[in-house]
C-alpha positions as CSV (number, residue, x, y, z in Angstrom):
1,M,33.8,-62.0,-11.5
2,F,30.4,-60.6,-12.5
3,V,26.9,-61.4,-11.4
4,E,25.0,-63.7,-13.7
5,K,23.1,-61.9,-16.5
6,Q,19.7,-63.2,-15.6
7,K,20.1,-62.0,-12.0
8,V,21.2,-58.6,-13.1
9,L,18.2,-58.3,-15.5
10,Y,15.8,-59.6,-12.9
11,D,16.9,-57.2,-10.2
12,A,17.3,-54.1,-12.4
13,P,13.8,-52.7,-12.1
14,Y,13.7,-53.2,-8.4
15,V,17.1,-51.5,-7.9
16,L,16.8,-48.8,-10.5
17,N,13.2,-47.5,-10.2
18,K,12.8,-44.9,-7.5
19,L,9.8,-42.7,-6.8
20,E,11.8,-39.4,-6.9
21,Q,13.2,-39.9,-10.4
22,P,11.2,-39.0,-13.5
23,W,12.3,-42.0,-15.7
24,H,11.2,-45.6,-15.5
25,V,13.3,-48.7,-16.0
26,T,12.1,-52.0,-17.6
27,V,13.8,-55.1,-18.9
28,E,13.3,-56.2,-22.5
29,G,15.1,-59.4,-23.5
30,D,18.8,-58.9,-22.7
31,S,18.4,-55.1,-22.3
32,I,17.8,-52.7,-19.5
33,V,15.7,-49.8,-20.9
34,A,15.2,-46.4,-19.1
35,R,12.5,-44.2,-20.6
36,W,11.9,-40.6,-19.7
37,K,9.1,-38.4,-21.2
38,W,10.8,-35.2,-20.0
39,M,8.5,-32.7,-21.7
40,D,4.9,-32.7,-22.6
41,A,3.7,-29.1,-22.7
42,T,1.5,-26.6,-24.3
43,F,3.2,-23.2,-24.5
44,F,1.4,-19.9,-25.0
45,A,2.9,-16.8,-26.6
46,P,1.1,-13.6,-27.7
47,T,0.7,-14.8,-31.3
48,E,1.3,-18.5,-31.0
49,I,0.3,-21.7,-29.2
50,S,2.5,-24.8,-29.5
51,D,2.4,-28.3,-28.2
52,E,5.8,-30.0,-27.5
53,V,6.5,-33.6,-26.5
54,R,10.1,-34.8,-25.9
55,D,11.2,-38.2,-24.7
56,Y,14.5,-40.0,-24.2
57,S,15.4,-43.7,-23.8
58,F,18.7,-45.3,-22.8
59,T,19.2,-48.9,-23.6
60,V,21.9,-51.1,-22.2
61,T,22.3,-54.6,-23.8
62,L,24.2,-57.2,-21.9
63,D,26.3,-59.9,-23.6
64,K,27.4,-63.3,-22.3
65,K,30.9,-62.1,-21.3
66,G,30.0,-59.6,-18.6
67,K,30.0,-56.5,-20.9
68,W,27.3,-54.1,-22.0
69,K,26.6,-51.9,-25.0
70,E,24.7,-48.6,-24.9
71,L,22.2,-46.9,-27.2
72,D,20.5,-43.5,-26.8
73,R,17.2,-42.5,-28.5
74,K,15.5,-39.1,-28.5
75,N,12.2,-38.2,-30.1
76,E,10.7,-34.7,-30.4
77,K,7.3,-33.7,-31.7
78,A,5.9,-30.2,-32.0
79,A,2.7,-28.7,-33.4
80,S,1.9,-25.0,-33.5
81,V,-0.7,-22.4,-34.6
82,S,0.4,-18.8,-35.1
83,M,-1.1,-15.6,-36.3
84,N,0.8,-13.3,-38.6
85,K,0.6,-9.5,-38.6
86,K,-2.2,-9.4,-41.1
87,G,-4.4,-11.7,-39.0
88,G,-3.8,-14.9,-41.0
89,L,-3.3,-18.2,-39.3
90,S,-0.5,-20.7,-40.0
91,F,-0.1,-24.2,-38.8
92,G,3.1,-26.2,-38.4
93,T,4.3,-29.5,-37.3
94,S,7.7,-31.1,-36.8
95,K,9.1,-34.4,-35.7
96,S,12.6,-35.6,-35.2
97,S,14.3,-38.6,-33.8
98,F,17.8,-39.6,-33.0
99,K,19.4,-43.0,-32.4
100,G,23.1,-43.3,-31.4
101,K,25.2,-41.9,-28.6
102,T,24.6,-38.6,-27.1
103,T,25.0,-36.6,-23.9
104,Q,22.6,-33.7,-23.4
105,K,21.6,-31.2,-20.7
106,S,18.6,-28.9,-21.3
107,V,16.5,-26.5,-19.3
108,Q,13.3,-24.9,-20.8
109,F,10.9,-22.5,-19.3
110,G,7.8,-20.8,-20.7
111,I,4.2,-19.8,-20.0
112,G,1.8,-22.6,-20.5
113,R,0.6,-26.0,-19.3
114,N,2.5,-29.0,-18.2
115,N,0.4,-31.8,-19.7
116,Q,1.7,-34.4,-17.3
117,T,1.0,-32.6,-14.1
118,E,-1.7,-30.3,-15.4
119,E,0.0,-27.2,-13.9
120,F,-0.6,-23.8,-15.5
121,G,1.6,-20.7,-15.4
122,I,5.3,-20.5,-15.7
123,I,6.4,-24.1,-16.3
124,G,9.9,-25.5,-16.6
125,F,11.6,-28.7,-17.7
126,K,15.0,-30.0,-16.9
127,F,16.7,-32.8,-18.7
128,D,20.1,-34.5,-18.2
129,T,21.1,-37.7,-19.8
130,T,23.9,-38.4,-17.4
131,L,21.4,-38.8,-14.5
132,V,19.9,-41.8,-16.3
133,K,23.1,-43.2,-17.6
134,N,25.0,-43.0,-14.4
135,S,22.4,-44.8,-12.3
136,I,22.4,-47.8,-14.7
137,R,26.2,-47.7,-15.2
138,D,26.7,-47.6,-11.4
139,Y,24.4,-50.6,-11.0
140,L,26.1,-52.7,-13.7
141,T,29.6,-51.8,-12.3
142,Y,28.5,-52.8,-8.8
143,C,27.4,-56.1,-10.4
144,G,30.9,-56.6,-11.8
145,W,30.0,-55.8,-15.5
146,K,32.1,-53.6,-17.8
147,K,31.2,-51.4,-20.7
148,A,32.1,-52.9,-24.0
149,G,35.0,-51.3,-25.8
150,L,36.9,-50.3,-22.7
């Protein structure tokens, strides 16, 4: 037996949002959505300055039969200014997005500024999709729900 869908959705933000975690959970329709802006930084190198923003979301959509489906989304944006050996400047931008299923772990360090905390110096960012996924999956399993396709 599983807990009624509306109760699971109503309780999700209260159960899943914790002060010590860097992502935030909301409910949108029949879905539980966790969003994590895991990097927003300006990096400095001897001949380059770059801004990078990376975010991730994990969406779990509940059906009427006590099962859920999952969807991952990643977005990355970067802009940079660099100087070549002859003193010329070049500008670049990039943007990428992904929608599907993924598992990713990442650690990045550099000299720069964390734009979320406003810290300067050697800054680092850690990212692990399983942290987000496991917290939501554990909650749904506790409520008697099962992942679709299993």
